[in-house]
N, C-alpha and C positions, 0 to 999 in steps of 0.2 A: 530549506523547505521543512516546515513542521510536519510531523507524522503523529496522528492521533493514536490513542491507546487502542481504539476500535480497529484501526488499520493494522496495528501490530498484531492484534489477536486474529484478525482475518488472514493475515499473512501466514501465521502459524497453522491455522486451521485449513485454509484452502490451498496454499502454495506448498507448505511443508507437510501437510496431511497429519498434523498432530491433533489427537483428540483431547489430551490433557497437557497442561503446561503451567509453569509457575510465573510469578511476577518477574523473576529474573529472566525467564525466557522472553516475556513480552518486552522488557526493557532492552534486551539484546536485539530483538527483532526491530524495534524502533530505531536503535542506533544503526543497525545494518541498512534499513530502508533510507534513513537520512544520508548515509554514506553513498549509496548507489544512486540516489536522486539528487545529489549535490549539484551536478552540472545540468540538470533538466530545467529548461525555462518554459513554463506553461504559456500557451498562446493567449489565454484569457483568464479572467477571474474564476471561471467555472468551466472545467473541461475534463475530458477523459483521455488517457494515453496508455500505451503499452508499458508494462512494468519491465524496465531494462533487465535483460538476462532471463526473463520468464515470459516468453512471447505469447503464452496462452492465458495471460492474466492482464487485466486493465486496472489502472489506478484512477479513482475518482478524486478530483482535486477541486477545492472550493476556497476562495479567498485566503490564499497563503498556506493552506493545510491539506494534507492527504487525509481524506475522510474514510475511505475504505478501499478494499481490493476485491475485485470480482472476476470470475472466469470470463474469458473473452466469449462474446456471443450472447451474454446475458444483458438485457436492457435494464437501465437504471434511470429513474426519473430525476 
């Protein structure tokens, strides 16, 4: 499953609570997300599901890519 740069940045900001980060941090976050999402099979082309290991956050998935990560309870169009 592909992970967008935006999703990597949101992971660092929202899940890891980092206010500043480098390109290296974003690349590491993307690799980490790809690793933990390797066995996830989305039910449809566009869906939301809980981020494995971080039950208070949801993954927004569309057409083969993780678009962003949001806190659970936040509505996303």
